[in-house]
C-alpha positions as CSV (number, residue, x, y, z in Angstrom):
1,M,0.0,0.0,0.0
2,K,1.3,3.4,-1.0
3,C,1.6,6.1,1.8
4,K,3.3,9.5,1.3
5,F,2.6,12.2,3.7
6,A,5.6,14.4,4.6
7,S,9.0,15.6,3.5
8,A,12.5,14.6,4.6
9,A,12.8,17.8,6.6
10,V,11.1,16.2,9.6
11,V,13.1,12.9,9.7
12,A,15.3,14.1,12.6
13,F,12.2,14.8,14.7
14,L,10.8,11.3,13.9
15,V,14.0,9.5,14.6
16,G,13.6,10.6,18.2
17,C,10.1,9.0,18.2
18,T,11.3,5.6,17.0
19,T,11.3,2.9,19.7
20,A,13.8,0.1,20.1
21,Q,12.8,-3.2,18.5
22,T,11.9,-6.0,20.9
23,A,12.2,-9.8,20.7
24,V,9.7,-12.2,22.3
25,V,11.2,-15.5,23.5
26,G,9.1,-18.5,22.3
27,E,9.9,-21.2,19.8
28,Y,11.6,-18.5,17.7
29,S,13.0,-15.1,18.5
30,I,14.2,-12.2,16.3
31,K,16.7,-9.5,16.8
32,K,17.9,-6.7,14.5
33,L,21.5,-6.9,13.1
34,G,21.7,-3.7,11.0
35,S,20.3,-1.4,8.2
36,L,21.4,0.4,5.1
37,S,19.9,3.7,3.8
38,R,17.9,3.9,0.6
39,D,19.3,3.7,-2.9
40,E,18.8,7.0,-4.7
41,E,18.3,5.1,-7.9
42,V,14.9,3.8,-6.7
43,G,12.4,6.6,-6.6
44,K,9.3,5.1,-5.1
45,G,10.7,2.7,-2.6
46,L,10.4,-1.1,-2.4
47,S,7.2,-3.0,-1.6
48,G,8.5,-6.6,-1.8
49,I,11.6,-8.7,-1.8
50,T,12.5,-12.3,-2.6
51,R,15.7,-14.4,-2.4
52,V,17.2,-16.2,-5.3
53,S,20.6,-17.0,-3.7
54,D,22.7,-15.8,-0.8
55,T,23.6,-12.7,-2.7
56,E,20.9,-12.3,-5.4
57,Y,17.5,-10.7,-4.4
58,W,14.7,-9.4,-6.5
59,C,12.5,-6.5,-5.3
60,V,9.5,-4.8,-6.7
61,E,9.2,-1.1,-6.8
62,D,6.1,0.4,-5.3
63,W,3.8,1.5,-8.2
64,G,4.9,1.1,-11.8
65,G,5.7,-2.5,-12.3
66,K,9.5,-2.4,-12.0
67,L,11.4,-5.4,-10.9
68,H,14.9,-4.7,-9.5
69,Q,17.7,-7.2,-9.1
70,Y,19.9,-6.5,-6.1
71,E,23.2,-7.8,-4.7
72,L,23.2,-8.1,-0.9
73,L,26.4,-8.7,1.0
74,L,26.6,-9.2,4.8
75,N,29.7,-9.1,7.1
76,D,30.4,-12.0,9.5
77,D,28.1,-10.6,12.1
78,G,25.2,-10.4,9.7
79,E,25.2,-6.6,9.3
80,P,24.5,-5.5,5.7
81,E,27.5,-4.0,3.9
82,K,26.2,-3.7,0.4
83,F,22.7,-3.6,-1.2
84,E,23.4,-2.6,-4.8
85,L,21.0,-2.4,-7.7
86,K,22.3,-4.5,-10.6
87,R,19.5,-4.2,-13.2
88,T,15.8,-3.3,-13.7
89,V,13.2,-5.2,-15.6
90,N,9.7,-3.8,-16.5
91,A,7.0,-6.2,-15.4
92,K,4.4,-5.7,-18.2
93,K,0.8,-5.1,-17.3
94,S,1.6,-4.6,-13.6
95,G,0.5,-1.4,-12.0
96,D,1.0,-1.7,-8.3
97,A,2.8,-4.9,-7.3
98,E,3.0,-5.2,-3.6
99,S,4.8,-8.6,-3.2
100,C,7.2,-10.7,-5.2
101,E,8.2,-14.4,-4.8
102,Y,10.9,-16.4,-6.5
103,D,9.6,-19.8,-7.9
104,P,12.4,-22.4,-7.4
105,L,10.8,-24.8,-9.8
106,T,10.4,-22.5,-12.8
107,S,12.9,-19.7,-12.0
108,R,10.2,-17.1,-12.5
109,I,9.0,-14.3,-10.2
110,W,5.5,-14.2,-9.0
111,L,3.9,-10.8,-8.4
112,A,0.9,-9.9,-6.3
113,D,-0.7,-6.8,-7.8
114,E,-3.0,-4.7,-5.6
115,Y,-4.3,-2.3,-8.2
116,D,-4.8,-4.7,-11.1
117,R,-6.1,-7.5,-8.8
118,F,-4.0,-10.4,-9.9
119,V,-1.1,-12.8,-8.9
120,K,1.0,-13.7,-12.0
121,S,4.4,-15.2,-12.7
122,Y,6.9,-13.3,-14.8
123,N,9.9,-14.1,-16.9
124,R,12.6,-12.2,-15.0
125,E,14.7,-11.8,-18.1
126,T,12.0,-10.2,-20.3
127,G,9.3,-9.0,-17.9
128,E,6.6,-10.9,-19.8
129,P,3.7,-12.4,-17.7
130,V,3.5,-16.2,-18.1
131,D,0.6,-17.5,-16.0
132,D,-1.7,-16.4,-13.2
133,L,-3.5,-17.8,-10.2
134,A,-7.3,-18.4,-10.2
135,F,-8.7,-17.1,-6.8
136,P,-12.1,-17.9,-5.3
137,E,-14.6,-15.3,-6.5
138,I,-15.1,-13.9,-3.0
139,F,-11.7,-12.1,-3.2
140,K,-12.2,-9.9,-6.2
141,K,-16.0,-9.5,-5.6
142,H,-15.4,-8.0,-2.1
143,M,-12.0,-6.2,-2.4
144,V,-11.4,-2.9,-0.8
145,Y,-9.4,-0.4,-2.9
146,N,-5.7,-0.1,-2.0
147,K,-6.1,-2.9,0.6
148,F,-6.1,-6.0,-1.6
149,F,-3.4,-8.5,-2.6
150,E,-0.4,-7.5,-0.5
151,A,1.6,-10.5,0.9
152,M,2.8,-13.8,-0.6
153,T,5.2,-16.6,0.2
154,M,6.2,-20.0,-1.2
155,S,7.4,-23.1,0.6
156,K,11.0,-24.1,0.1
157,D,10.1,-27.0,-2.2
158,G,8.0,-24.8,-4.4
159,L,4.8,-26.9,-4.0
160,T,2.8,-24.6,-1.7
161,L,2.0,-20.9,-2.1
162,W,0.1,-18.6,0.3
163,V,-1.4,-15.2,-0.6
164,M,-3.0,-12.6,1.8
165,N,-5.0,-9.5,1.3
166,E,-3.8,-6.4,3.3
167,D,-7.0,-5.7,5.2
168,T,-10.6,-6.9,5.5
169,L,-12.7,-7.9,2.5
170,K,-16.1,-6.1,2.4
171,C,-17.9,-9.4,3.2
172,D,-15.8,-9.9,6.4
173,G,-16.6,-6.6,8.1
174,A,-14.8,-3.3,8.5
175,V,-11.2,-2.5,7.9
176,A,-8.8,-2.1,10.9
177,K,-9.5,1.0,13.0
178,Q,-8.8,2.3,16.5
179,G,-9.7,-0.4,19.0
180,K,-10.4,-3.1,16.4
181,G,-8.2,-5.0,14.0
182,G,-9.1,-6.3,10.5
183,K,-10.0,-9.8,9.4
184,V,-7.7,-11.0,6.6
185,R,-7.9,-14.1,4.5
186,I,-4.9,-16.4,3.8
187,Q,-5.4,-18.4,0.6
188,E,-3.3,-21.5,0.2
189,F,-2.5,-23.1,-3.2
190,K,-0.9,-26.5,-4.0
191,R,0.7,-28.1,-7.0
192,R,2.3,-31.5,-7.8
193,D,5.4,-30.1,-9.6
194,G,6.6,-27.1,-11.6
195,K,4.6,-28.1,-14.6
196,S,1.3,-28.7,-12.9
197,P,-1.3,-25.9,-12.4
198,W,-1.9,-24.5,-9.0
199,Q,-5.0,-25.6,-7.2
200,T,-6.8,-23.8,-4.4
201,A,-6.4,-25.6,-1.0
202,R,-7.1,-24.4,2.5
203,Q,-8.2,-20.9,3.5
204,F,-7.6,-19.3,6.9
205,F,-8.5,-16.1,8.7
206,Y,-5.9,-13.8,10.3
207,L,-6.8,-10.9,12.7
208,T,-4.6,-7.8,12.3
209,D,-3.8,-5.5,15.2
210,P,-6.0,-2.4,15.9
211,V,-4.7,1.0,14.9
212,E,-2.9,2.5,17.9
213,G,-2.9,6.2,17.1
214,K,-5.3,8.7,15.6
215,P,-6.1,9.3,11.9
216,Y,-3.8,11.7,9.9
217,K,-5.9,13.7,7.4
218,N,-8.6,10.9,7.6
219,L,-5.9,8.3,6.8
220,M,-4.7,5.4,9.0
221,L,-3.9,1.8,8.4
222,S,-3.1,-1.4,10.2
223,G,-2.7,-4.4,7.9
224,V,-0.5,-7.2,6.5
225,S,2.4,-6.2,4.3
226,S,4.5,-9.4,3.8
227,M,4.9,-13.1,4.7
228,Q,7.7,-15.7,4.9
229,A,7.2,-19.4,5.0
230,L,9.4,-21.3,7.5
231,D,10.8,-24.8,7.0
232,D,8.5,-26.2,9.7
233,G,5.3,-25.2,7.8
234,S,4.6,-22.1,9.9
235,L,4.4,-18.6,8.5
236,L,5.9,-15.3,9.5
237,V,3.5,-12.4,9.0
238,L,4.7,-8.8,8.8
239,E,2.2,-6.2,9.8
240,H,2.5,-2.5,9.4
241,E,0.6,0.4,10.8
242,M,0.5,4.2,10.1
243,S,-1.2,6.6,12.5
244,M,-0.8,9.8,14.4
245,K,0.9,9.2,17.7
246,N,2.6,12.6,18.2
247,P,1.3,16.2,17.8
248,I,2.9,16.9,14.4
249,F,3.3,14.0,12.0
250,P,2.2,10.4,11.5
251,T,4.6,7.5,12.0
252,F,4.8,3.8,11.3
253,R,4.9,0.7,13.4
254,C,5.8,-2.9,12.2
255,R,5.5,-6.3,13.9
256,I,6.4,-9.8,12.9
257,Y,4.1,-12.6,14.0
258,R,4.3,-16.4,13.6
259,V,1.2,-18.4,12.8
260,I,0.7,-22.2,12.3
261,P,-1.8,-23.1,9.5
262,G,-4.4,-25.7,10.6
263,K,-7.9,-26.6,9.4
264,S,-9.5,-24.6,6.6
265,G,-11.8,-21.9,7.9
266,Q,-9.8,-21.5,11.1
267,T,-8.8,-18.2,12.6
268,L,-5.1,-18.6,13.3
269,S,-3.5,-17.7,16.6
270,K,-0.5,-15.5,16.3
271,E,2.7,-15.2,18.4
272,L,4.6,-11.9,18.4
273,L,8.3,-12.3,17.7
274,W,9.5,-8.7,17.0
275,G,8.2,-5.2,16.6
276,G,8.1,-1.5,17.5
277,N,7.6,2.0,16.2
278,T,9.8,2.7,13.2
279,G,9.4,6.4,12.5
280,F,9.0,6.9,8.7
281,A,10.2,3.4,7.9
282,N,7.2,1.6,6.3
283,Y,8.4,-2.0,6.1
284,E,6.6,-3.8,3.2
285,G,8.9,-6.7,2.2
286,L,10.3,-9.7,4.1
287,C,12.3,-12.8,3.0
288,F,15.0,-15.1,4.2
289,G,18.6,-13.9,3.9
290,P,21.9,-15.9,4.0
291,T,22.7,-18.4,6.8
292,L,25.4,-17.0,9.1
293,K,28.6,-18.8,10.0
294,N,27.0,-19.6,13.4
295,G,24.3,-21.5,11.6
296,R,21.5,-19.0,12.3
297,R,19.1,-17.7,9.6
298,T,18.8,-14.1,8.6
299,L,15.7,-12.2,7.5
300,V,15.8,-9.3,5.1
301,M,13.2,-6.5,5.2
302,V,12.8,-3.5,2.8
303,T,10.8,-0.3,3.1
304,D,8.6,1.7,0.9
305,A,10.8,4.7,1.3
306,G,8.8,7.2,-0.8
307,N,10.7,10.4,-1.0
308,L,12.3,10.1,2.5
309,T,15.9,9.5,3.4
310,E,15.3,6.5,5.6
311,D,16.6,2.9,5.9
312,L,15.8,0.9,2.8
313,V,17.0,-2.6,3.8
314,T,17.2,-4.1,7.3
315,V,18.7,-7.5,8.3
316,L,17.3,-9.5,11.2
317,E,18.4,-12.7,12.9
318,L,15.9,-15.5,13.3
319,V,16.8,-17.8,16.2
320,K,15.1,-21.1,17.0
321,T,15.1,-21.2,20.8
322,K,13.4,-24.6,21.3
């Protein structure tokens, strides 16, 4: 979801409003390792990221259908040292892609487009669309503008794909507001192999957090922005929120939850792993990063930076505690 509301002149003020990120000890915990500032070559910020290899990542630019190939290098402690744009490919017929996912069985990139209401795979060399997913009619029939297809992730073996809308469909109630979160659907797809068509499978409900602050010019949000499938079959869900929590400007908050899919139709319980207020940093993309020398996994997040000089990429460490 696009959100622009201020200039870079107030960044110094908002940095003072940013709270430290916290980790919750459960089966998994998360801590921040480091960040790098935005790349001036990307004008609209990044709304999704996916990993091809330890150093190769593909990101989608917010609005305009541009796919960017990046090189990411970390030091031995997992801190990002380089996040360099290598090339750009125009994803044809895509207007507002909010999520991207690398397909290990076809080597294509899947895009979830919020404005044009589709999830399609793309040839990452030519930018040509190849095929798309057929969703249950309830999704497109009851979509809410600018709060539709937002998050997507695929299992390591490439046989399961999950897609989420950002906020509540019209048939499921009101969108998130102060005191009440939204009700989001997770649609699961299955296939036998890389040549077989995707088939709809289970569908779950996920409750987002309520909006903490007040509206800014009648605008506020609390919804899902990204997902990452873990090897144990559970899902990490990235939520973002924008609201007015100070007397002058709105700020963002992000949180990462873990959910375990169960029976179709179930409302999933969620466990908070990490989160806090992030100033102007609107985190919209999440994927696995390289495995560190100590054997621990990293997570990589990107922000929809808009026209602000803020962090573009942040690296986290995912620790399995049990």
